[in-house]
C-alpha positions, 0 to 999 in steps of 0.5 A: 196916030199913036201906037203901043210898043206891045203891038206891032205898028200898023204903019210907020208914017210917024217915024222920020229920019233927022236931016243930019249929014253924015249920020243916021238918026230916026225918030218915032215920036209915038213909039209907046202909047200915052198909057204905056209910057205913063205906066213905065215912067211910074214903074222905073222911078220905083223899081230901079236902084238909082244913084248919083255917081261921081266921075273924074273931070280934069283930075277932079271928082264931080257928081254927075248932074243926074241920077243913073242906073246900069242894067244888062247881061252879066258880062256887060261891065261898062266904063266911061269917064273913068267910071266902071259900072257892073250891071244890075239885072234886067227888070220885067219893064226894061226887058219889055222895053228892050224887046220893043226897041229891037222890033223897031231896029229889026228891019234896018239894023237887026240889032240885039241890045244887051245892056241899058243906061237909065238916067233920071233927070229929076228937074231942069237942073239936071243935064247931060254935057255934050259927048259921043257914045263912042267907047271901045266896047260899043264898037264901030258905028254902034246902034243906040236906041233911046227912049224918053219917058216924062218931061220933053227936053231938047236934045241937041246934036252938034257936028264935030267939025262944022259945029252945026247944031240941030235940036230935036225935042224928045217927047214922052213915049218917043224913041230915037235911034242913032246909027251908022256914023252918027257917033263919029261925026256928032256929040249930043247933049241935053242943057240945063233949063231954069224953067220949072219942069218935071222929071224925065227918065231916059233909057239908052239901049246898047249892045256891048261887043267886049267887056270894059277893061 
């Protein structure tokens, strides 16, 4: 059964925990209805100030293989990979999705998000290398809600010690919630593919506990 994030879910039978040891990851495959997901995908493509940022890797400046846009409360400056981003203001669409992600998190975590990183994977050439969302300003055991709009892509978890991998395909309109010690024990990423595929927008909602320095 699909339900809209604009409505209170009548039940959560379609959500489930991923079978990952030392992690707390929940997946809501139909968190948004098809119509809601389609509408948000079209809106966000046009209303966000997308840009291709440059980060430092092994002393070299490299363009990241995707477009991104950072949004949040005024104090939510964020730094990763030596890239510091000042927040763009919340849009109506982002605020609406944020409120609904908070509703999904309410019972288990009670998290209030104050920022979101939007990534636009334009085609199969765009990707995200393995990493953990463990920057100091995210605090210990952060709760992160990841919303997928557009093309479904395989999302790979890899345990930092055992190297065991688990792949979850993130579908259009889905929400993945990572919590607990997930970031301490796992890295995650999205690989390139040579297949001709469409675009995907991913929104990762976070709560920053301090300003980046």
